N, C-alpha and C positions, 0 to 999 in steps of 0.2 A: 696181357691181357688183365691184370692185375693192378695195375696206374690208369686204363683205360676206363678203368669199372669206379677209380675212389675218385677219380677227374670230376666224374661226371656230378656226384654229388657235390662237391668241391664249389664247381665252377654254378650251380643251381645257390651256394647258403649264400657265395659272395653276393650274383646277381636279387638276390633276396636281400641282408641286405642294402645292398645298391640301390633298389625300390624303398626298403621301410626311410634309409635319411632322404631318400630323394621328395617323397613323399612328407616328410617334415619337415625339411627348407622350404616348401609350396605350403604346405599349412602354417611354419611363420613367418613369413614369407603375409600370407594372405591373414593374417592375425596384425603385422605391421602399416598393412594398407589399409586398413579397415578405422586400425587408430590415426593413424597421422590424417583419415580422410574425417575422421570425428574429433581432433582436435582442430584440423583446418573451417570445420562447421562450426563450431565454440569459435572462432579466431574470428569468425567475418562475420556470428549474430554477434559478437561483442563489437564489431567495427561499426554496426549501423547500428547498437543502439548507442553507443557515444553520436557519433555523426545524428541522428534522429536527438536526441537529447542540445545537442549546438544550436540543428533545429527549429526545435519549443524555446527557445531562449533567444533568441534571438528575433521567434516573431511578436514573446513575449515583451521584448521589448521595443517592440516599434509597432505597437500596434496600441488601439484604448481598449478598457473596461464599458462595459455594457453591463448592466441587473445582472448578465447571468454568467456572463463569457467574457471572450475577447474578438474583438474584432481586424481578424487579422487582412492588407490593402496585399495584393496579391502585384506584380509586372503591371500586366496589364492594365490597370489600373481598376480591378474589379474588386469584390472582397468576397471573405469567408466569415462566419463563425465560428469559433473552437468554446462548448461547454468549460465549465467552470464547474460540474455536476456527478464526474462519472464515468459518465456515455464515453464509450469506447474512442479514439475517436484514429483512424486509418489514418496512412503519410505512404504504405503502400500495402504492398498482398503477404509481406511480413512481416511488416513495423504499428504497434500499434503504441497510440496515445491515453493512458488516462491524467484527465486536469481537473484536481478541487481548491477550491476557494476557500481554504481555513474558518471565514469567518461561517460556511457550513457544514463545520466539521463536529465535535466534540474536543474539547484537553482534558484532561481528569483532574489536571493538574488547579486547571483556570477557574471551569467550568464543571461543578459533579451534580449541581441542580439537571445543569442538561443530561450528563451521563446516565442517572437512576432515571429517567423518562427515555432514555434510548435503551437502554436494559431489562423497561416496565415492557419491552417489547418483543423479548424471547422467552422463555420456557420460566425465569427463574420467580423468586414467589417472590411480593414483598419484604419479606423477614429475609431472604435472601441475599436482595438488594440493598438495604438497612445494614445491613447486616456487614456484605460488602465495602461499603461507605465508611461505614466507622472506622475497619481497618483497615481505610487507605490512611485518612485521617490520622490512626496512632502511629502511621506506619511514617509520616513525613512531621508530624508534630516534635518537638523537641523533649515534649515533658514525658513522663510515666503514666498521667493519670486516664486509667480507661476507660474509655464513651459507652457507653453501655452494653453493644455488638459489636464490642471494640476489639483488639489482640496487641497488648504493650510484651516485653522481652519476655516474661515473664512463662505469657504463654505459648509462644514458640518453645522458650525451654521446657515448659512440661508435655508440647504436644510432641519432642523431639527433632525441632529442630538444629540443624547442626551453624544458623544464624539467627539472629533478631532486631527487629525494626530497623536502619538507616538512621531513622528522629531530623527528615533533610529530604525537601524535596525529591520526587520523583525522577529521573535522567534519561530516562525510555521506554517508551510505552509500555518494551517488554516486560522490566521491571514491575507489572500488577502480578505479573504470573509468581512472581516471592511471596507474597501477600496471607495468610495462614489463612488457609480450608479454599483459596480459590477455588474456582471452575476457571480450567482452561476454555469447554465448547459455550463456555458463557461466552466471554474474550472473546474467541474467532468468530461468536454469530455478528459481533460489532468491530469486529476490526477493523475492516472499511471506512468505519467511520470518525473513529477514532484518529487522535493527530495531537504530539506534545505539545507544539506551537499555537499557540490559544492564540483566539486576536479581540481585540477590545472589544468586537460586538457581534452581535448574530448574521447573521444573511440567512435569511430562510432563503431565497433567490432559490441561492444556490446548495443548497440539505440535497442527500439523497430522498429519492422515495420512500428509504425506508423510516426514513426524518421525521419526511415530516405527517408520512400518516403516526405518526408515534405520538407527534407533538400536537398535531390538529384535531386529530380523533372524528374526523367526519372524511370519508372516502370520497363522497360526491363535487365536496371541494379541493383534496387535493386533485379529484381525475381533473378539475378543468382550470385548476395551476397547472399541473403537469401538459392541459396540452393548449396552451396560450406559452409555457415554456419553451417548449419542440416549437413553438410556432417565432417564437422571439420577440414576439412582443411580452413579458411576462416585465409587470415595472411594480414600485413599491408601493404606489395608487392602487392598483389593480389586484394585487397579492393584501393591502390594507381595509379594500372595498371588499371582497373576498370573507375576510377573515375577521375583521374587529379589531386585528392585532394591528395598533396605531407604533407610528418611527417615534423613536428614540432615543436617548443616545446610545442605549446597549444595543438597540432593533433596529437595525441598519441597511437597509435595503442594495451594498451596496459591494464589488467587492471588497476585499482587507486590502489586497496588495500582496499573502505573504496567501503560494501557493504553490497546491503537492504534486510534484510530478511525477507518473509512472510510467516508466518505458520501457515495452516488452518489445524483446526479438529476435528470429527466427531464423535458422540457415536448417532447412531439412529437423532432425530430431534434434541438432542445439538451440536451446534457451536461452538470452541473456533478457537480466530486470535491472533497470535501475532506481532505485526510487529518492526524487529530491524535492525536498522545503525549498524554494526561492523566498525571498522578498521581492518586489519590485520598489528600490528604491526610485528612483528617477532624478538622480543627481548628478552634477555632474563629474564629479571623484568618488562617486560609488551606487552607479542603474539599478545592480542589485546584488544583492547578497545570499553565498548558497546556505544556509541552518540545517542540514541538516542530509545527509549523504548511508546510503542502501543500496549492497548490490547482493 
């Protein structure tokens, strides 16, 4: 009777241990299944982004430029136009693409004047913009002569920075964040219109809505331009007639051939993004060249 009395608690304890072990194994298995599913989704999203990028490259290389986009010819003989001013292009329900003509964007290296105009459309003050441009120039020039609102090596040291200006052209857009007193929120507000690889001309026809409003300062005219652009009828002649801005060597209403591609692919909760700047060369030895690659 005493042995039977001891057996029951022992059996119950063993049963409890087995239950706990079973639940632990089940929980661990569920975690591993969730992890495997997440990795699978990430892999699928990455495959989709690469596939979409290849499709975009093929269409870009086998198409003709229009003033505001690229004209893609379909297998059935029809055609469609992909815009070059950043409006999302849906390849399917889970993949979208944004294309930007670099001539419709701003390079802080080669176009500081347009960058200043772009910044003027933010909350930045005129003094703040002048300060940033002077500091950007001091960051890139090789001398130690401080501009009126600039900053040279001793200014960084006095302010406690662990580095000084590199005295050379910035190598990536995000290097701007290193400039003394730089406002990250200001950068984030204009990041979509900034590109490192500048063009040899400016194409107003492929500028973003924001840039057109900031540069032209005429909402009625901009609205008319955007309507014509959406209808795929905007040309350089129409633009000059509406704005009074003539065609010059620097202001030319045609894509530059330098295209920024941003591909976003989704698989359930997983998201994969590729950012590429491609130069369309159209030669037998070099049909295109990748200038920038970001994941």
